[in-house]
N, C-alpha and C positions, 0 to 999 in steps of 0.2 A: 699534279697536285698531289702533295703527300698525303700520306694516310696513317692515321695513329689509330690503335685499337687503345680502348680502354677498358681493361678487364677486371678492375676492382670498383668499389662505389668510390665516386669522386663527385665534388660539388659541381651543379649544373653551371656555377658561373665560370669554372674552369673548362667545361666543355665548349660553351660559348665563346672563350678565350680562342681556341683553336679554330671555330667555325670564322671567329671575326678575322682571325689572321691570314685565312684562306687554305685552312689545312683541313681536310676531309676527317671528321672526327666519329668514330664506329664507337658508341657506349653500348658495351654489354658486360654490365656490372658483376655479372653471376659467372663470367667465364672462365675467370681466374681458377675457380674451383675446381675446374673439369681439366686436368692436362691433357686429355687425350684431345678432346674439341679444340683446346687452345693450341697444341701441336699441329692440328690438321689445318688452322686458319693463320697460324702466324706468317707465314710466306706472302700473304698480300700487305702486309703493313711497313711502313719505312719508321714507325716509333711505338712504343708500348709503354702506357703510364699505369702505373700498378700502386697499391698500397702495400699491405702484408699478406694478403691471401693468396696472392698470385704467386706461386714458386718458379721461377724463371731456371729450369735446369737445362744441362749442356745437352740433353735429349731435345728440349723444345727448340734451344737455338741452332741446332743441326737443320731444323726445316725453316729457319729467319733468315732465307735468301737477301729479301730487300731491308733488314733491320739495320737501323744506323743509330738508334739512340732508345736506351729504356730510361724513364724517368720515374723516379720512386718518391711518391708525395709523403715522405718522412725522412728520418735520417738513416736508420738502420737499412743495410743493403744486405744481410743475412739470408735473405730470400732470393737472393740472385746470384747465379754462379758466375761472380767477377772475370775469374781467369778465363772460363769459357768465352765469356761475351768480349773479352780484350782479344783473344785467339782470333775472333772473328771480325775483329774491327767495330764491334759495337762500343758507343760510349754510354756508359751508367753512370748516371747523376742523381742526387738526392737533393734534399731541401733542409739543410743542416739549421738552419735559422728561423725556420717558420713555425717549429714546436717547441722552440728552447726555453721561453718563459713558462709556458704550460706545464711542462715536463719539470720543470725546476720547481715551481709552485707546487706539484703534487707531490714531489720528495718533502717540501718542507710541511705541507699538510699530513703525510704520513707520518713525519717525525712528530708534530704534534698529537695526532691521533694514538702515535705509540706510547710518548711521555705520559699522556693524561687517561689512557685506556678508554677512548671514548667510543670506539664500537662495542666494547664489551659492554660498557656502562649504558647506552641505548638499550642494546640489546635486553639487559636484565631490565632497567625501568620501563620499558613497553611492555616486558611482560607481567608487569604489576608489582615487582620487588623493589624495594626501597632500600637499595644496600650501598648507602653511603659510605660506610667504614670500609666496604670491601675495596673499592676502586682509590687505593692511594697513589698519587702520580708522583711524579719529578718535575722539579723545574727547568727550563730550557736556559735561561740566563744564567750567564757564569760556566756554563759546561764548555768542554772543548770538544767541538765539532770535526773530525777527521775527514778530510774531502779526498777520496779517490778518483783523481782525474779531475784536472780542472781546467777544463776546454770551454766550450760555449753553454753548456748546460752546469756544468761544476763550477763555472765562474759566476753564475748566476745565484746559485745557492749559496755560494760564499759569501756573496755580497748580500743578500737577505739576512744571512745567519750573524754576519756583523752588524747588522742593524738591529738584531735581536739582542745585542751585548753578549753574544757568543764568542769563545775565543776558537779561531779557526786554523786548523794545522792542515797543509795540503801535501799530498804525494802526488807527484806529476814529473817524468824524466824530462818533459819539453816546457816546463813551467821557468820562466827565467827570474832571477832574483827583482828584476824591474817590475815585470807584471804582477809577482806577489805584493812586491810594494805597494803598488797601485790597488789591488785588490785589499789590502789588510792581512792578509794571511801571511802566516809562517811556514816557508816550503820546508818539508822535511823528508827524510826516508821512511820507508813503508813500515820498517821494524819501531821506528819510534811513533807513528802515526798511531798504530796498533796496540802500543804501550800505553799511549798517554789520552786517547781519545774516550770520551764519556759515549757518544755518538760516531757510528760510521756511515759514510753515505757513498756511495758506488756511481760514477759517473765517465765511466770506459767503453769502448767497443769491446765486442767479443773477438780476440782473437787467440793466436797459440801461446800468445805471453800472458794473457789476462786471461783465461780459462782456469777457474778455480783459485784465483788472487786470493780469495778467502778460503783458503784449503783448511784441513783439519789443523794442521799444524799451523798456519796463520791464526786460526782463532783462538787456538790454545796460548797464543802469546800477548792476546788483547788482555784489556784489564777487567778484572771481574766486576759484572754488574754492566757491560757494555751493552749498548742498542745499536742493531743494525739494519740500514736501509738499503733497498736495493728498487730504484726505478730506473734502471739503465737496461741490462740485458741477461736473460736467463743463464744461468752457467757460470757467472761469476763468482757464485758463491757454492761451496759443498754443501747441499741441502741436507743430506743424511748427517754429516758430521755438525752442522748448525743445530739440528733437530735435537740431537744428542748434547749439544753444549747448553741448549736451552732447558732440557730436562734435567741436566745436572746442576743448572742454577747460575752457570759460569756467565752465560749470556742473557741477560733480563727480559729482553724480547727483540722482535725482528717485525720488520713492516715490508712486505716484498710485492712490487707490482709486477714483475716477470719472473718467469720459471723456466727452469732447462727444457721443462717439455710443456708445449703450449699447443692447444688450449690445454689448460691444467683441470683435468678433473681428478685427478689423484696427486698427492703430493706430500713428501714428509713433513712438511709444515703445517699441514692443514689439522685443525682440530685442536692444536696447543693453545692454550688460554692467553698465552702472552704475544700470539702472533696476529698482525693485521695484515690481510690480503686483499688485493683487489687485480681484476681480470684485465691488466694490462692499459690501464687507463690514462697513463702518463701524459699522450698527446691527444685526450680526448676531452676537448672543448670546442665548442662551436667556432672560435676564434682561431685556434690552431688548425680543426679542419679545415676552414676555408683559406687560411694564410699557405698552407701547404699545398693546396690544391691549386690556387691560383700562380704559385710559384714556379711550380712543375709544368704548369701548362705554358709559362712564360718562356722558362729555359728552354723546353723542347722545342717550340714555336721558333724561338733565337737560333737555334741549333740546324733545325730542317731548312729554314729560309736564308739565313744568312751567315752560317758557319761559326756562329760563338757560341762558345762552349763555359757554360757556370756550373761550377760544383760538382765537375766531374771527379769520380773514386778512380778513374785507371787513364787520365790524360789531363794536361796541364790547361787551366782555362784562358779562353779567350774572348774578352769582351766583345759587344755589338759594334763598339765604335771602332775597334782596331782590326777586326776582322777582314774587312775589304782592305785594308793597307796589307796586312798579311797575307792573303791570298796569293798575289803573284809571287811573293818571295818563298812562301811555301811551296809553289811549282817549281821556281828555281831551285830550291835545296834538293826538292826531291829528284827532278831531271839531273842535276849535277852528281849527286849519289846514285842514279842509275846508271849515267854514262860510265863512271870510274867501276861501279860493279860489273858491268859488261865487258869492260877491259881487265879483270882480276879474275885469274883462274886458281890462285894459291891461296890457301886458308887467311881470312882475314883476321888480322891481331887488334887492329885499332882504328877508329875513325874519329880524325879532330875536324872540326867546324871551325872554321875561323872567320868572325863578323867584323868588319871594318863600315865605320861611318856612321849615319842615321839607323841602320838596320842592327846595329849593335846595342841601340837602346829599345828595340823590340820586343817582342815576348819570343825570344829565341830558344825557348823548350820548346814549342811547337815545330819551329824551324828545324832543330835539331832531330826531333821525331820523324819529319820528313825525310831528311838527308840520310838517316840512318834505313829509313823504309826504303828509300831508292839502292841503298849500295846492297842490301841485303836479298832484295828481291829477285835478282838475277839466280840466286841459291835457292832460295825459299819463298816459293810463287805465292804462298798464302799469306805472307807476312803483310802488316799494313801497320798505318801511323800510330794506332793504339798500341799494338801487340811489338812493334820494334825493338822499342827500348829493353821490354822484358827479355826478349829473344836474344838480344845483344848481351845483355848481362849473363843470362844462363848459359851461353856459350863462351863465356869470358872474354868478348870483345870491349875493349877498353873505349868509352866514347867521352870525347874531351871538347868542350868549348874554350875558345879564345876569342875575348872581344876587345876591339880598339875602337873607342868611339871617334877618334880623330882619324879621317879618312887619309890613307897614305898613297891614294891612286885619283885619277881622275874621275871617279865615279862619287856620286853622294853617298851609296850604299855598295858593299861588294860583298860578295861570300865565296870561300875559298875551301874546298873538300880535299883532304889528305887522308887516305887510304892506305894504311901501314899492313900490305900482306907480307907473308912470308918469303916472297920471292924479291920484291921490291916496293917502294913507296910509290904510288900514283897521286896526283893532284890536277884538279883544274878549278877554274874560278869564273864569277859570271856576276850578272847585275841585272835589275829591272830598268827598262828606259822609260820616257815617258809615255811612250804607249802602252806600258803595263805588258809588256812580253816580256819574259826571260831571256837572256841571252847569255851564252858561254863567251868570256874576253879573255881566256887565259887559259892553256894546257900545255902543261910540262914547261912552265915560265915562258911559253911564247905567246905573244898577242894574235888573238884572232877576233871575229867578229860575226858570229853565228847566231842565227834563230834555230829554236830547237824544232823537229819535226817527225812526224810519225816514223819514218824510216830514212835513216842516214848512214853513210858510209866513212868511217874515221880511217886515215892513212896517213902514218909516219912515213917520212920520208928523207933522201939527200937533196938538198938544194940544188939541182944541176939540171940544165936544160934537156927537154925532150919527156919530162915526166907528165906533164899537163896534157901533150898532144897526145900521148899514148894511154893515158888513163883515159879522156874523153872519148877517144875511139872505140875502146873496148865496150863503155857503157853505151855508146851508139851502136855497135854491132850486137847488142845483148838486146836492143829495145828498150832501155833503161833511160826515163827522161829525166833530166836534171832540174830542181827547182832552184836552189841556191848553191853556190860553189863559195867558200871562203878558205884561204889561204894564211899562212903566217908562217917567219921562220926566225932562227934566233940571230942570224946573221947571214951575209951574202955567202953562198957555198957551205953553209951548216946545215944544221937540222931543221927540216921542215914538216910542217903538217896541213892537212887538207880535211876539211871535214865537209862533207856536200850533203845536201838533202835531196833525196829523190821520190818519184812518185808511187814506188813500191818496192816491196821487197826484193832484196838481191839475193841470186842463187849462191850456195857455196862453189859452184863450179866458176862463177864470174869473180869471186872474191879470190880464189886459187889464180885464175889469169891476172888478175892485177897484183898479186904479190909476186909475180914472175917477172914484173917490171923491173929493170936492173935497179932503179934508184929508190925503190920500196924496202923499207925495212918491217913494216907490218901492216896489215889492212883488217878491219874488223865491220862486220855490220852491226849497227845499233838501232834500238828501236825505243820509242818513247810514248 
């Protein structure tokens, strides 16, 4: 039974989902605040469900020997060391849709509060002062709203703003013209947005490229009297520069739900009369809290029980429906890659994975990750399906996919892997038969039919009489039992291969004796 630790406050309904799915859920909502205790116990769990309080650092991950998945109930995963998790093969999931509407509505609410000075007017009125003439607001209608980031939340904000009869301009490098047309927004570059917007709202993640996207220089390029709303991530705006712009009157007001340092007990924006602040309430509605909790529980359960991957930030998604069908092809891709990797001694320059037939229409990103994992593991023991694509990229290894949906062979699906090493290319191919077991059916363009086994011997030899007898005799003398014996050749008397499954690992001494057989060109022990 998989075990999941819930180290932050999560809905009881989410805890029940884990239990109903047959997962042992350990609910300790205050544990995430104690890093030392979390580090001490994390090694006992297969999954970790968190919100924002738990900080999953590289040090904590060092002891997470069983951990397979981290589920973040919410959008941001800045409290998780994603590269460290990736390096350890841990899937990191979030719930990008569960609180999108709630966060978007909060941004709209903050915009209204800012435009009409509602918090300040409320405080003044409840203090007994009737200052009707002091709180002169501005209308939203016909104003230009600049949306920085038009993803899930930004698109909802834009849609609501269009409904409020605002003109909406959006800056997002990934926003297509077709999508902009559908949303009813005008796609512009950042400088134009800064120049035209009466109100700016931010909806981008925190990355090196977006940090201080509203810097002092960017704020100086905005229209005088602009209002700025940030319900996305702290650090997107230079808060000190914004305070100076507020003091000078260049910026008319700001509404912030997020801050560079949280919990924010002190901040340059605090105390300014034209600033509205809330304590990171963007996702704080009962509906959103329930939605993200239920969603993360379902996603983690699907992965731990079925291998389905949804909303992972460090691995391609695999639906619950396609996971069973993909599983044997994942095994095939990894074993083919491993076989070729074990034969390769020179540095690898590239890996090409060719998909033919029905498999070409599957989720090949997961299969490619498996193939790269197998190919690299003989050199890098700690590599895994999650980290392999990143490791390959960092080492300059070019990974290429080729898809041919029309099967060119006698199999419904066929995978061929080519490893381009500095000395020579190597390739092998295989398929999955009706029994669900992966088989290698081609090595060096020579047809063969062999199941993979934990211990195997690969021999390349000349197709001449006497080899099989001598080879078998050597195995018998060494006490090595043969499980299966597969042969193939390109033509009579030409090049041949032998792929043999044995019951135990073969010694270097036995391999050396096999290579002394006159017909043998190369012999290698391989393990799967």
